[in-house]
matplotlib code that plots the C-alpha trace (Angstrom):
import matplotlib.pyplot as plt

x = [-13.0, -10.9, -12.7, -16.2, -18.6, -19.5, -23.3, -22.6, -20.5, -23.3, -25.9, -23.6, -23.0, -26.8, -27.2, -24.4, -26.1, -29.4, -27.8, -25.8, -28.7, -31.7, -33.1, -33.1, -30.4, -31.3, -33.3, -34.9, -38.6, -41.1, -44.7, -43.6, -44.2, -42.5, -38.8, -36.8, -34.2, -30.6, -29.8, -26.7, -28.0, -27.9, -24.7, -22.8, -24.1, -22.9, -19.4, -19.3, -20.4, -17.7, -15.0, -16.0, -15.7, -12.6, -10.3, -8.3, -11.0, -13.8, -12.3, -15.4, -17.7, -15.4, -15.4, -19.1, -19.8, -17.5, -18.9, -22.4, -21.5, -19.7, -22.7, -25.1, -22.7, -22.1, -25.8, -26.4, -23.5, -25.4, -28.3, -26.0, -24.4, -27.8, -28.9, -25.7, -26.0, -29.6, -29.3, -32.2, -30.6, -29.0, -25.2, -25.4, -27.4, -24.9, -22.0, -23.7, -24.1, -20.4, -19.5, -21.7, -20.2, -16.7, -17.6, -19.3, -16.4, -13.9, -15.7, -14.3, -10.6, -11.3, -12.9, -10.0, -7.5, -9.4, -9.8, -6.1, -5.2, -7.6, -6.0, -2.4, -1.3, -3.1, -1.8, 1.7, 1.6, 0.0, 2.6, 5.4, 3.8, 3.4, 7.0, 8.3, 6.6, 8.7, 11.3, 12.8, 15.7, 14.3, 17.5, 17.8, 14.3, 15.0, 18.2, 16.4, 13.6, 16.1, 17.9, 14.7, 13.5, 16.8, 16.8, 13.2, 14.0, 17.1, 15.1, 12.4, 15.1, 16.5, 13.1, 12.6, 16.0, 14.8, 16.5, 14.9, 15.2, 16.7, 14.4, 17.1, 16.8, 13.0, 13.3, 16.0, 13.8, 10.7, 12.4, 13.9, 10.5, 8.7, 11.3, 10.9, 7.1, 7.1, 9.1, 6.8, 3.5, 2.8, 3.5, 1.4, -1.6, -1.6, 0.1, -0.3, -4.2, -4.3, -1.8, -3.6, -6.6, -4.5, -3.2, -6.7, -8.2, -5.6, -5.4, -1.6, 1.0, 3.3, 2.6, 5.4, 3.2, 0.7, 1.5, 2.5, 5.3, 6.5, 8.3, 10.9, 8.1, 6.2, 9.3, 9.9, 6.3, 6.4, 9.6, 8.0, 4.9, 7.1, 9.0, 5.8, 4.5, 7.8, 7.6, 4.1, 5.1, 8.0, 5.6, 3.3, 6.2, 7.4, 4.0, 4.1, 7.7, 6.6, 3.8, 6.0, 8.7, 6.1, 4.8, 8.3, 9.1, 6.0, 6.6, 10.2, 9.1, 6.6, 9.0, 11.9, 9.8, 7.9, 10.7, 11.2, 7.5, 7.3, 10.2, 8.7, 5.3, 7.0, 8.9, 5.7, 3.8, 6.4, 6.9, 3.2, 3.6, 6.7, 5.1, 2.3, 4.8, 7.2, 4.5, 3.5, 7.1, 7.0, 3.8, 5.7, 8.1, 6.4, 6.9, 10.0, 9.8, 8.1, 6.3, 7.6, 4.6, 5.4, 9.1, 8.3, 5.9, 8.6, 11.3, 9.0, 8.3, 12.0, 12.7, 9.9, 8.7, 12.0, 14.0, 11.6, 11.9, 15.7, 15.6, 13.0, 15.1, 18.1, 16.1, 14.8, 18.3, 19.4, 16.4, 17.1, 20.7, 19.5, 17.1, 19.9, 21.9, 19.0, 18.5, 22.2, 21.8, 18.3, 17.5, 16.6, 13.9, 12.5, 10.8, 8.3, 10.9, 13.2, 10.4, 9.6, 13.2, 13.8, 10.8, 12.2, 15.7, 14.1, 14.0, 17.6, 18.5, 15.5, 15.9, 19.6, 18.7, 15.9, 18.3, 20.8, 18.2, 16.6, 20.0, 20.7, 17.3, 17.9, 20.8, 18.7, 16.8, 14.4, 13.8, 11.7, 14.8, 14.8, 14.1, 12.1, 15.4, 16.0, 12.6, 13.0, 16.5, 14.9, 11.5, 12.1, 14.6, 12.6, 9.4, 11.2, 12.7, 9.5, 7.6, 10.3, 9.4, 5.6, 5.6, 7.7, 5.8, 6.6]
y = [49.5, 46.7, 46.8, 47.7, 44.8, 43.5, 43.9, 47.6, 48.0, 46.7, 49.0, 52.0, 51.0, 50.8, 54.2, 55.7, 54.3, 55.9, 59.3, 59.3, 58.2, 59.3, 55.8, 52.5, 49.9, 47.7, 44.6, 41.6, 41.3, 38.5, 38.5, 41.5, 43.8, 42.9, 43.6, 40.5, 40.5, 40.1, 38.0, 40.1, 41.3, 37.7, 36.8, 39.7, 39.2, 35.5, 36.8, 38.8, 35.8, 33.6, 36.2, 36.5, 32.8, 32.3, 29.5, 26.6, 24.3, 26.2, 26.4, 24.9, 27.6, 30.2, 28.4, 28.0, 31.6, 32.8, 30.4, 31.5, 35.1, 34.6, 32.9, 35.6, 38.4, 37.0, 36.7, 40.3, 41.5, 40.2, 42.4, 45.4, 44.9, 44.7, 47.9, 49.7, 48.7, 50.0, 52.8, 54.8, 55.1, 58.5, 58.8, 59.3, 56.0, 54.1, 55.5, 54.5, 50.9, 50.9, 52.2, 49.6, 46.8, 47.9, 48.0, 44.6, 43.1, 44.4, 42.4, 39.0, 39.8, 41.9, 38.9, 36.7, 39.2, 39.6, 35.8, 35.1, 37.9, 36.3, 32.9, 34.1, 33.7, 30.4, 29.0, 30.1, 28.4, 25.2, 24.9, 25.2, 22.6, 20.2, 20.7, 19.8, 16.5, 15.5, 13.0, 12.0, 13.7, 15.4, 15.3, 11.6, 10.9, 12.9, 10.9, 7.6, 8.5, 9.3, 6.0, 4.1, 5.7, 4.8, 1.2, 0.7, 2.2, 0.1, -3.1, -2.2, -1.7, -5.1, -6.6, -4.7, -5.9, -9.5, -10.3, -11.6, -10.1, -12.2, -12.3, -10.5, -7.5, -7.1, -8.1, -5.4, -2.6, -3.8, -4.1, -0.6, 0.8, -0.9, 0.4, 4.0, 3.6, 2.8, 5.9, 8.1, 6.5, 9.0, 12.0, 10.5, 9.6, 12.4, 15.5, 15.3, 15.2, 18.4, 20.4, 19.2, 21.1, 24.3, 23.8, 23.5, 26.2, 28.9, 27.7, 27.5, 24.9, 25.6, 26.4, 28.9, 30.9, 31.6, 34.9, 33.6, 34.3, 30.6, 30.3, 27.7, 25.5, 25.9, 25.1, 21.9, 20.8, 21.5, 19.4, 16.5, 16.7, 16.5, 13.6, 11.7, 12.3, 11.0, 8.0, 7.2, 7.4, 5.0, 2.7, 2.7, 2.0, -0.8, -2.5, -2.3, -3.6, -6.7, -7.4, -7.0, -9.2, -11.9, -11.7, -11.9, -14.9, -16.7, -16.0, -17.1, -20.2, -21.1, -20.5, -22.3, -25.2, -25.7, -27.7, -29.9, -30.6, -31.5, -33.9, -35.6, -35.9, -37.4, -40.0, -40.9, -41.3, -43.6, -45.5, -46.5, -47.6, -49.6, -51.2, -52.6, -54.8, -55.4, -56.7, -59.6, -60.7, -61.7, -63.7, -65.8, -67.2, -70.6, -71.0, -72.6, -70.6, -67.5, -67.4, -65.6, -63.3, -62.4, -61.9, -59.6, -57.6, -57.2, -56.3, -53.7, -52.3, -52.2, -50.4, -47.8, -47.1, -48.0, -45.8, -43.0, -43.7, -43.7, -40.3, -38.9, -40.1, -38.4, -35.2, -35.4, -35.7, -32.7, -30.7, -31.7, -30.5, -27.2, -26.7, -27.3, -24.6, -22.1, -22.8, -22.4, -18.7, -18.0, -20.7, -18.3, -16.7, -19.8, -21.6, -23.3, -24.5, -25.7, -27.8, -29.4, -30.1, -31.6, -34.0, -35.0, -35.7, -38.4, -40.5, -39.9, -43.6, -45.0, -42.7, -43.8, -47.5, -47.0, -45.4, -48.3, -51.0, -49.4, -49.0, -52.7, -53.7, -52.0, -54.2, -57.4, -59.1, -61.8, -64.7, -67.9, -69.5, -67.2, -68.9, -67.9, -66.9, -64.5, -63.0, -62.8, -61.2, -58.6, -58.2, -58.4, -55.5, -53.4, -54.0, -53.2, -49.9, -48.8, -49.3, -47.5, -44.1, -44.4, -41.5, -39.2, -35.9, -32.3]
z = [14.4, 15.9, 19.2, 18.0, 18.1, 14.6, 15.3, 16.1, 13.0, 10.9, 12.6, 12.0, 8.4, 7.8, 9.4, 7.3, 4.2, 5.1, 5.9, 2.6, 0.3, 2.3, 1.8, 3.5, 2.5, -0.5, 0.3, -1.4, -1.1, -0.8, -1.9, -4.0, -1.1, 2.2, 2.7, 3.4, 6.2, 5.1, 8.2, 8.9, 12.2, 13.6, 11.7, 13.0, 16.6, 16.3, 15.3, 18.5, 20.6, 19.0, 19.7, 23.3, 23.8, 21.6, 22.8, 21.4, 22.7, 20.9, 17.4, 15.8, 17.1, 15.6, 12.2, 12.2, 13.0, 10.3, 7.7, 8.4, 8.2, 4.9, 3.4, 4.5, 3.5, 0.0, -0.6, 0.5, -1.6, -4.7, -3.6, -3.2, -6.6, -8.3, -6.6, -7.5, -11.2, -11.7, -14.2, -12.7, -9.3, -8.4, -7.9, -4.1, -3.8, -5.9, -3.9, -0.6, -2.0, -2.7, 0.7, 2.4, 0.4, 1.4, 5.1, 4.9, 3.0, 5.6, 8.4, 7.4, 7.5, 10.7, 12.4, 11.4, 12.8, 16.0, 16.3, 15.8, 18.3, 20.9, 20.3, 20.1, 23.7, 24.3, 21.0, 21.8, 25.2, 23.7, 20.9, 23.5, 25.6, 22.7, 21.5, 24.9, 24.6, 21.6, 22.9, 19.6, 17.9, 14.8, 12.9, 13.7, 12.4, 9.2, 8.6, 9.3, 6.9, 4.1, 4.7, 4.6, 1.4, -0.2, 1.1, -0.2, -3.5, -3.9, -3.1, -5.6, -8.2, -7.6, -8.1, -11.3, -12.5, -12.0, -8.8, -5.6, -2.2, 0.6, 3.6, 5.7, 3.4, 4.1, 7.7, 8.2, 6.7, 8.5, 11.9, 11.5, 10.5, 13.4, 15.9, 14.7, 14.6, 18.3, 19.0, 17.0, 18.2, 21.0, 18.7, 15.9, 18.0, 20.5, 19.1, 15.4, 15.3, 17.4, 15.3, 12.1, 13.4, 13.6, 10.1, 8.8, 11.1, 10.3, 6.7, 6.8, 5.5, 8.5, 12.1, 12.0, 9.5, 12.3, 14.1, 17.6, 20.0, 19.9, 16.6, 17.9, 19.1, 15.9, 13.8, 15.9, 15.5, 11.7, 11.5, 13.3, 11.1, 8.0, 9.5, 10.3, 6.8, 5.3, 7.7, 6.6, 2.9, 3.6, 5.4, 2.4, 0.1, 2.4, 2.2, -1.6, -1.6, 0.5, -1.9, -5.0, -3.4, -2.6, -6.1, -7.7, -5.5, -6.4, -10.1, -9.8, -7.9, -10.6, -13.4, -11.8, -10.7, -14.0, -15.8, -12.7, -12.3, -16.0, -15.7, -12.6, -14.4, -17.5, -15.4, -13.5, -16.8, -18.3, -15.0, -15.1, -18.8, -17.9, -14.9, -17.1, -18.9, -16.1, -13.7, -16.0, -16.3, -12.6, -13.2, -15.8, -13.3, -13.5, -17.2, -18.7, -21.9, -23.2, -26.5, -29.5, -29.2, -25.6, -26.4, -29.3, -27.0, -24.4, -26.9, -28.4, -25.0, -24.3, -27.6, -26.9, -23.4, -21.7, -24.0, -23.3, -19.6, -19.9, -21.5, -19.0, -16.1, -17.5, -18.0, -14.4, -13.0, -15.0, -13.7, -10.1, -10.6, -12.1, -9.2, -6.8, -8.5, -8.3, -4.7, -4.0, -5.1, -3.9, -1.4, 1.3, -0.8, -2.6, 0.3, -2.0, -4.4, -1.6, -0.2, -3.6, -4.4, -0.9, -1.4, -4.8, -3.3, -1.1, -4.2, -5.3, -4.6, -6.3, -9.4, -9.6, -9.4, -11.9, -14.4, -13.9, -14.3, -17.4, -19.0, -18.3, -19.6, -22.9, -23.5, -23.2, -26.0, -25.1, -27.5, -27.5, -26.0, -23.0, -19.8, -16.7, -15.1, -17.9, -17.4, -13.6, -13.9, -16.1, -14.5, -10.8, -10.4, -12.7, -10.8, -7.6, -8.7, -10.6, -7.4, -5.4, -7.0, -6.7, -4.3, -6.5, -6.8, -7.5]

ax = plt.figure().add_subplot(projection="3d")
ax.plot(x, y, z, "-o")
ax.set_aspect("equal")
plt.show()
């Protein structure tokens, strides 16, 4: 049977049916009269053609021929089963249907066996050839992948625990991944696609499960495929880690910067209010005295806005010191925060002078007897320092 053409096997099976039942094989009909062809004559002939041309470069033709045969065979099996189950049919007819079904069902595994036998030698040679192209140590790749999986998992845990990743951590994992990726590129792009065809075609999970004479080569290729899949999983996990790290850094930046930004905004708000009273003091330089009304207005401003400004400046200094402490621990990660804090530090001198002048101003009380010099002594330095932090932003 193994060497008999499938078309011949089908012809003999039909003849055996007729001899056993003294009738033609069951058939569907169209127009309620004409017998409809099962299509098995062509399907079995196509199996023979595919086997005759079987090669690793012609796997598609083998798959197509088998798929078409299975479809036709399954359809005709339905016809055979219906004929076998008709109560009015004699026993010899029913037995003939069963025998024909068995012969037909046996053709699929027979074809697969013949196909694999035809491909065996060429497949063995090809697997050996591909395994010889592997230039990377399999055990080394496996160990690398294990280490990478551990490093990525540890980094993710640190993020979940609320810590940030230093750039060197990510850079180290990325660099190692890229280096190994270059070593695996040829295998991944040239060898892997071909052996994936064999996994699918022979419906196996391992090349070593295919009956060939090249087990060592098959094992080597299976190992490399496993390593590539592990490498790709690590790469996917690494991309996720980078996104998570970036997100965590942005969130930390925002959270850590928020108090500093609020403090800067408050100082700016009060600085503008203070400037509205300090600027007119400079205009009064030509007057010998100030009126009781103006003195009252100034003292009220000193008691209110300048007190608030004094507190806001103190808060700002505290927030700057706090930001410095955060950056001391996570400076490498917090690029955005470092940039903002650096810009704020440009005004360290102006903020210090403002705090000193505001503190001094709060000790002064203006009266109707206060002279223009009193006003200038108070107003001129305040205007100067208030103007000195105009660019303060966060």
